[in-house]
C-alpha positions in Angstrom: -10.2 3.2 25.5 -8.7 -0.2 26.0 -6.5 0.7 29.0 -5.4 -3.0 29.6 -3.7 -3.4 26.3 -2.3 0.1 26.2 -0.6 0.3 29.5 3.2 0.9 29.3 5.6 -1.8 30.5 9.3 -2.1 31.0 11.3 -5.0 29.5 14.8 -5.1 31.0 15.2 -1.4 30.8 13.4 -0.8 27.6 10.1 1.0 28.1 7.3 -0.1 25.8 4.3 2.1 25.1 1.8 -0.8 25.2 1.4 -4.6 25.7 1.2 -5.4 21.9 4.3 -6.9 20.3 5.0 -8.2 16.9 6.3 -11.8 17.4 9.1 -12.7 15.1 7.6 -13.9 11.8 9.5 -15.2 8.8 8.1 -13.7 5.6 11.0 -14.5 3.2 11.5 -10.9 2.0 15.3 -10.7 2.6 17.9 -11.2 -0.1 19.3 -14.7 -0.6 22.8 -13.5 0.6 21.4 -12.7 4.0 21.1 -8.9 3.5 18.2 -6.6 4.1 16.1 -6.0 1.0 13.9 -3.0 0.1 10.9 -5.2 0.7 12.3 -6.0 4.2 12.6 -2.3 5.0 9.1 -1.6 3.7 7.6 -4.4 5.7 9.2 -3.4 8.9 8.5 0.3 8.3 4.8 -0.7 8.3 5.2 -2.8 11.4 6.9 0.0 13.3 4.3 2.5 12.4 1.3 0.3 13.1 1.1 1.0 16.8 2.7 -2.1 18.4 4.9 -1.4 21.4 7.7 -3.7 20.2 8.6 -5.3 16.9 11.0 -8.3 16.8 12.9 -9.0 13.6 13.0 -12.7 13.0 15.6 -15.4 12.9 18.9 -13.6 12.2 21.6 -16.3 11.7 24.7 -16.3 13.9 26.6 -18.9 11.8 26.0 -18.6 8.1 28.4 -21.4 7.3 26.6 -24.1 9.3 23.1 -22.8 9.8 21.2 -21.6 6.7 17.8 -21.6 5.1 17.2 -19.3 2.1 16.2 -15.6 2.7 17.1 -15.5 6.4 19.0 -12.5 7.6 22.5 -12.9 8.7 24.3 -11.2 11.7 27.5 -13.3 11.7 29.8 -10.6 10.2 30.2 -6.8 10.4 29.4 -6.7 6.7 25.7 -7.1 7.6 25.7 -4.1 10.0 24.7 -1.4 7.4 21.5 -3.1 6.4 20.6 -4.1 10.0 21.1 -0.4 11.0 18.7 0.7 8.4 16.3 -1.9 9.6 16.3 -0.9 13.2 15.9 2.7 12.1 12.7 2.2 10.0 11.1 0.3 12.9 11.9 3.0 15.5 10.8 5.8 13.1 7.2 4.6 13.6 7.5 4.7 17.4 8.0 1.0 18.2 10.9 -0.5 20.1 13.1 -2.6 17.8 14.4 -6.0 18.9 16.2 -8.5 16.8 16.1 -12.3 17.2 19.3 -14.3 16.8 19.4 -18.0 16.0 21.3 -21.1 15.0 19.4 -23.8 13.2 21.5 -26.8 14.3 19.9 -29.8 12.7 17.3 -27.5 11.0 19.4 -26.2 8.2 20.0 -26.8 4.5 23.8 -26.6 4.8 25.9 -29.7 4.0 28.0 -29.3 7.2 25.3 -29.5 9.8 26.1 -29.6 13.5 23.9 -30.4 16.4 24.0 -31.8 20.0 23.7 -35.3 18.7 23.8 -36.9 15.2 20.0 -37.1 14.8 18.7 -35.9 11.4 15.6 -33.8 10.9 13.1 -35.2 8.4 15.1 -36.7 5.5 17.9 -34.1 5.7 21.6 -35.1 6.2 22.7 -36.4 9.5 24.4 -33.6 11.5 27.8 -34.0 13.1 27.8 -34.1 16.9 29.2 -30.9 18.3 32.5 -31.1 20.2 33.2 -29.1 23.3 35.2 -26.7 21.1 32.2 -26.4 18.8 30.0 -25.5 21.7 32.3 -22.8 22.9 32.7 -21.4 19.4 28.9 -21.3 18.7 28.2 -19.6 22.1 30.7 -16.9 21.2 29.0 -16.6 17.8 25.8 -15.8 19.6 27.6 -13.3 21.8 29.2 -11.5 18.9 25.9 -11.5 17.0 24.1 -9.9 20.0 26.8 -7.2 20.1 26.2 -6.5 16.4 22.5 -6.2 17.1 23.2 -3.6 19.7 25.7 -1.7 17.4 23.0 -1.7 14.7 20.8 0.4 16.9 18.3 -2.2 18.1 16.8 -1.7 21.6 17.2 -5.3 22.6 18.1 -8.8 21.4 16.0 -12.0 21.6 17.6 -15.5 21.6 15.5 -18.0 19.7 15.2 -21.0 22.0 12.0 -22.4 20.5 10.6 -24.3 17.5 13.3 -27.0 17.8 16.3 -24.8 17.0 19.8 -25.3 18.5 19.1 -24.3 22.2 15.9 -26.4 22.1 17.9 -29.3 20.6 20.2 -29.3 23.6 17.3 -29.0 26.0 15.2 -31.8 24.5 15.8 -35.4 25.6 14.7 -36.4 22.1 17.5 -34.7 20.2 20.2 -34.6 22.9 21.7 -38.0 23.5 25.1 -36.8 24.8 26.9 -38.4 27.7 29.0 -35.4 28.7 28.2 -32.3 30.8 25.8 -31.1 28.1 23.6 -34.2 28.0 21.7 -36.7 30.1 20.1 -35.0 33.1 17.9 -31.9 32.8 20.6 -30.0 34.6 23.1 -30.9 31.9 20.6 -30.3 29.0 19.9 -26.8 30.3 23.6 -26.0 30.5 24.1 -24.9 26.8 21.2 -22.5 26.9 22.1 -20.9 30.3 25.8 -20.5 29.2 24.6 -19.0 26.0 22.3 -16.5 27.8 25.1 -15.5 30.1 27.6 -15.0 27.3 25.1 -12.8 25.4 24.4 -10.7 28.5 28.1 -10.3 29.1 28.6 -9.2 25.5 25.9 -6.5 25.4 26.4 -5.3 29.0 24.2 -4.3 31.8 20.9 -2.5 31.0 20.5 -4.0 27.5 17.5 -6.3 27.3 18.1 -9.9 26.4 14.8 -11.7 25.7 14.2 -15.4 25.0 11.8 -17.1 22.6 10.7 -20.0 24.8 9.4 -23.5 23.9 7.0 -24.8 26.7 6.4 -28.2 25.1 7.6 -29.9 21.9 4.3 -31.7 21.4 6.3 -35.0 21.1 5.9 -38.0 23.4 9.6 -38.4 23.8 10.4 -34.7 23.7 10.6 -31.8 26.1 7.3 -31.4 28.0 5.9 -28.6 30.2 7.2 -30.0 33.5 10.8 -29.8 32.5 10.2 -26.5 30.6 9.0 -24.9 33.8 12.3 -25.8 35.5 14.3 -24.2 32.7 12.1 -21.1 32.7 12.8 -20.6 36.4 16.5 -20.8 35.7 16.3 -18.2 32.9 14.4 -16.0 35.2 17.1 -16.3 37.8 19.9 -15.3 35.4 18.0 -12.1 34.5 16.4 -12.7 31.1 14.2 -9.6 30.2 11.2 -11.6 29.1 10.0 -15.0 27.8 8.0 -15.2 24.6 6.2 -18.5 25.0 5.3 -20.9 22.3 5.0 -24.6 21.7 5.7 -27.2 19.1 8.4 -27.9 16.6 8.4 -28.6 12.9 8.0 -32.3 13.3 4.9 -31.8 15.5 3.1 -28.6 14.6 1.9 -29.9 11.2 0.1 -33.0 12.5 -3.6 -33.1 12.0 -4.5 -32.6 15.6 -2.1 -29.6 16.1 -3.3 -27.9 12.9 -6.9 -28.2 14.2 -5.7 -26.8 17.5 -4.1 -23.8 15.8 -7.4 -22.7 14.4 -8.7 -22.1 18.0 -8.6 -18.7 19.6 -5.7 -18.1 22.1 -4.7 -21.8 21.7 -1.3 -21.5 23.3 -2.1 -19.0 26.1 -2.4 -21.7 28.7 1.3 -22.5 28.2 2.2 -18.8 28.8 0.1 -19.0 32.0 1.9 -22.1 33.2 5.3 -20.5 32.6 4.3 -17.2 34.3 3.6 -19.1 37.5 7.4 -19.9 37.9 9.1 -16.7 36.7 9.7 -13.2 37.9 9.7 -11.4 34.5 7.2 -10.4 31.8 5.7 -13.2 29.7 4.5 -12.8 26.1 1.6 -15.1 25.0 0.9 -16.0 21.4 -1.3 -18.3 19.3 -4.3 -17.1 17.2 -4.8 -14.0 19.2 -6.7 -12.6 16.3 -9.0 -9.8 17.8 -8.6 -7.0 20.3 -11.2 -8.8 22.5 -9.1 -12.0 22.5 -6.0 -9.9 23.4 -7.8 -8.2 26.3 -8.9 -11.6 27.6 -5.3 -12.7 27.7 -4.1 -9.8 29.8 -7.1 -9.7 32.0 -6.7 -13.4 32.8 -3.2 -12.7 34.3 -1.7 -15.5 32.1 0.6 -13.1 30.3 1.8 -9.5 30.5 2.0 -8.9 26.7 0.6 -10.5 23.6 2.6 -11.5 20.5 0.9 -11.1 17.1 2.4 -12.7 14.1 0.3 -13.4 10.9 -2.3 -11.1 12.4 0.0 -8.1 11.8 1.0 -9.4 8.4 -2.7 -9.2 7.4 -3.1 -5.7 9.0 -0.1 -3.8 10.3 -2.4 -1.2 11.8 -4.2 -3.7 14.0 -2.8 -2.0 17.2 -3.8 1.5 16.1 -7.3 0.3 15.2 -7.6 -1.5 18.5 -6.6 1.5 20.4 -9.2 3.7 18.7 -11.8 0.9 19.0 -12.1 0.5 15.3 -12.3 -3.3 15.5 -14.7 -3.5 12.6 -12.0 -2.0 10.3 -9.3 -4.6 11.1 -8.4 -6.8 8.1 -8.5 -10.1 10.0 -6.2 -13.0 9.2 -8.3 -15.8 7.8 -8.6 -19.0 9.9 -7.6 -22.1 8.0 -5.9 -20.1 5.2 -2.1 -20.7 5.7 -1.3 -19.3 2.3 1.6 -17.2 3.7 3.0 -20.2 5.6 2.8 -22.4 2.5 4.8 -19.8 0.5 7.6 -19.3 3.0 8.1 -23.0 3.6 9.0 -23.0 -0.2 11.3 -20.0 0.4 8.9 -17.8 -1.5 7.9 -14.4 -0.1 4.7 -14.2 1.9 1.8 -12.4 0.1 -1.2 -12.3 2.4 -4.4 -13.5 0.8 -6.4 -10.8 2.6 -4.4 -7.9 1.2 -6.0 -5.5 -1.3 -4.8 -5.3 -4.8 -2.6 -2.2 -4.3 -0.7 -3.7 -1.3 0.0 -6.9 -3.3 1.2 -4.9 -6.2 3.5 -2.9 -4.1 5.3 -5.8 -2.4 5.5 -7.8 -5.6 7.2 -4.8 -7.3 9.7 -4.5 -4.3 10.4 -8.2 -4.4 11.1 -8.2 -8.2 13.8 -5.5 -7.8 
């Protein structure tokens, strides 16, 4: 038995049965109005029953009026609670802990009324309006209220999305934060939004409820956030009592460059970032990045660079990856294909992900659910 991967661990008061987590993964199964669909429920039912210790639902939007991209879930109103409650329930039925990631896109959004730390557009999208101090207070409270809804919906914990260039990362980055007030300029000021946000969320959900953080260790941009500053921020998050850091790197302007695409085909390609962050924090760290096989996952934990592993497209290809790993049936795992990217190409067009490695029956099942 793989004792390393299947040791229990506590995340801020939530006991996980093992070290395997489903990292938040956008698959575009939700309804266009931000509600949970039948396909969403089926997808997460499979994930919850596949043997992972924790499943994190991806990118639920805290501000649907100013942060939107089609087929994302919304958590900015009580109207969304019934669907979210069903969603947490199907995950926990299978034995996994259910967490929910909350997010604001800031400059990464298709809304016409974008807001961001500074008026710096992404790609050829509209220029966002620079957030006022009142905007900042309002959005922080939106996160807090969203986190409380996550708790009311029955999830075991909440995760703040602070990576991939979304709003907290936009405040942190010297590239996208050109403010000259207390939220911009020095690293201390650029960290302020994220730290105030975390504290507001923790206050809203109360003591004993885990608040995790999806953490960006490096933007992979010459003028952006780099590891040295990220480590300072990680230590601050550790000091305020975040339950875990789920470490990643890159943002949409950098991760699709030729060199980073080539890097992403390499086994465990982001694990060194997790190891660097783990050096400065006193909390569990989740590593991700092409951890495709049980042997690769064991290597991560054995190295001491991380406490848990985050699997994304690997679990889309085979939700039973953890069960098969536990039973040492590695040869039965339906492996995610290196250099495929068919699922990613679909969701970037707001089309539901259909994994190229699925058998005919699974493809038919999800297409039928999505056609409802």
